[in-house]
One Martini backbone bead per residue (centre of mass of N, CA, C, O) as a GRO file, in nm:
protein
  112
    1MET     BB    1  12.762   9.493  13.281
    2LYS     BB    2  12.481   9.277  13.300
    3THR     BB    3  12.115   9.285  13.350
    4TYR     BB    4  11.877   9.032  13.453
    5TYR     BB    5  11.521   8.948  13.456
    6PHE     BB    6  11.316   8.699  13.615
    7ALA     BB    7  11.034   8.456  13.584
    8LEU     BB    8  10.864   8.218  13.807
    9ASP     BB    9  10.687   7.919  13.895
   10LEU     BB   10  10.554   7.736  14.142
   11LYS     BB   11  10.400   7.501  14.280
   12GLU     BB   12  10.097   7.474  14.471
   13ASP     BB   13  10.312   7.356  14.726
   14VAL     BB   14  10.449   7.375  15.030
   15LYS     BB   15  10.643   7.128  15.021
   16LEU     BB   16  10.778   7.190  14.752
   17ILE     BB   17  10.882   7.475  14.803
   18GLU     BB   18  11.063   7.380  15.041
   19GLU     BB   19  11.237   7.193  14.871
   20TYR     BB   20  11.344   7.403  14.672
   21LYS     BB   21  11.485   7.576  14.888
   22GLU     BB   22  11.677   7.359  14.980
   23HIS     BB   23  11.825   7.318  14.713
   24HIS     BB   24  11.928   7.632  14.727
   25ARG     BB   25  12.103   7.577  14.989
   26ASN     BB   26  12.212   7.306  14.806
   27VAL     BB   27  12.390   7.352  14.558
   28TRP     BB   28  12.544   7.210  14.326
   29PRO     BB   29  12.879   7.249  14.226
   30GLU     BB   30  12.829   7.201  13.919
   31ILE     BB   31  12.625   7.437  13.884
   32GLU     BB   32  12.801   7.676  13.985
   33GLU     BB   33  13.019   7.627  13.773
   34SER     BB   34  12.853   7.663  13.518
   35ILE     BB   35  12.767   7.946  13.571
   36LYS     BB   36  13.047   8.081  13.582
   37LYS     BB   37  13.151   7.979  13.292
   38SER     BB   38  12.921   8.146  13.134
   39GLY     BB   39  12.933   8.467  13.279
   40ILE     BB   40  12.820   8.459  13.561
   41LEU     BB   41  12.853   8.672  13.851
   42ASN     BB   42  12.549   8.695  13.948
   43LEU     BB   43  12.289   8.520  14.152
   44GLU     BB   44  11.938   8.575  14.223
   45ILE     BB   45  11.669   8.433  14.440
   46TYR     BB   46  11.325   8.498  14.473
   47CYS     BB   47  11.046   8.454  14.719
   48VAL     BB   48  10.674   8.456  14.670
   49HIS     BB   49  10.555   8.203  14.752
   50ASN     BB   50  10.538   8.085  14.402
   51ARG     BB   51  10.719   8.323  14.326
   52LEU     BB   52  10.984   8.402  14.107
   53PHE     BB   53  11.302   8.592  14.123
   54MET     BB   54  11.575   8.689  13.887
   55ILE     BB   55  11.912   8.791  13.924
   56MET     BB   56  12.141   8.867  13.649
   57LYS     BB   57  12.492   8.890  13.633
   58THR     BB   58  12.718   8.986  13.367
   59GLU     BB   59  12.911   8.971  13.122
   60GLU     BB   60  12.926   9.135  12.828
   61SER     BB   61  12.970   8.844  12.667
   62PHE     BB   62  12.720   8.722  12.719
   63SER     BB   63  12.533   8.417  12.632
   64PHE     BB   64  12.244   8.228  12.584
   65GLU     BB   65  12.339   8.036  12.354
   66VAL     BB   66  12.595   7.936  12.491
   67LYS     BB   67  12.473   7.839  12.754
   68ASP     BB   68  12.274   7.628  12.621
   69LYS     BB   69  12.506   7.457  12.501
   70LEU     BB   70  12.648   7.390  12.776
   71ASP     BB   71  12.398   7.262  12.917
   72ASN     BB   72  12.330   7.035  12.701
   73LYS     BB   73  12.620   6.892  12.763
   74ASN     BB   74  12.539   6.880  13.068
   75GLU     BB   75  12.443   6.642  13.287
   76LYS     BB   76  12.402   6.790  13.557
   77VAL     BB   77  12.224   7.012  13.447
   78GLN     BB   78  12.004   6.817  13.347
   79GLU     BB   79  11.941   6.685  13.619
   80TRP     BB   80  11.863   6.945  13.757
   81GLU     BB   81  11.632   7.041  13.571
   82THR     BB   82  11.454   6.793  13.608
   83LEU     BB   83  11.420   6.832  13.907
   84MET     BB   84  11.296   7.128  13.897
   85TRP     BB   85  11.025   7.038  13.748
   86LYS     BB   86  10.890   6.938  14.005
   87TYR     BB   87  10.832   7.247  14.104
   88GLN     BB   88  10.781   7.380  13.837
   89GLN     BB   89  10.593   7.645  13.652
   90ALA     BB   90  10.493   7.777  13.393
   91LEU     BB   91  10.411   8.040  13.247
   92PRO     BB   92  10.141   8.117  13.043
   93ILE     BB   93  10.353   8.247  12.827
   94ALA     BB   94  10.506   8.022  12.766
   95LYS     BB   95  10.688   7.813  12.607
   96LYS     BB   96  10.777   7.510  12.526
   97GLY     BB   97  11.008   7.446  12.790
   98GLU     BB   98  10.985   7.712  12.932
   99LYS     BB   99  11.086   7.900  13.198
  100TRP     BB  100  11.246   8.149  13.226
  101ILE     BB  101  11.132   8.489  13.216
  102LEU     BB  102  11.196   8.774  13.061
  103MET     BB  103  11.205   9.087  13.181
  104GLU     BB  104  11.068   9.414  13.172
  105LYS     BB  105  11.183   9.724  13.200
  106ILE     BB  106  10.963  10.010  13.329
  107TYR     BB  107  11.144  10.130  13.580
  108THR     BB  108  11.348  10.422  13.705
  109LEU     BB  109  11.512  10.549  13.992
  110GLN     BB  110  11.706  10.855  14.004
  111LYS     BB  111  11.939  11.030  14.154
  112LYS     BB  112  12.058  11.368  14.084
   0.00000   0.00000   0.00000
């Protein structure tokens, strides 16, 4: 299993942040199905103020390129992503159109 960590910001608007959270309490079934079909085994999103942190655990064979191709062909995923842009704002370092930024792991504590 592989684990990836991502960051993204929401727009600084209390009402929009709450709406975003509500959407994630009621994720469309087509979105969850597309996530599972792409090889993602577990996905969690955390929020503090307007900062989001996502942990994604995948099958060893998971590929971002394959997931992007599947998502681009899926009308419901495109509809969801368009809706989410209402709430999200790219990090300053993001490339044009880029949302979630892959984070670099810089520290691990392990009990010996």
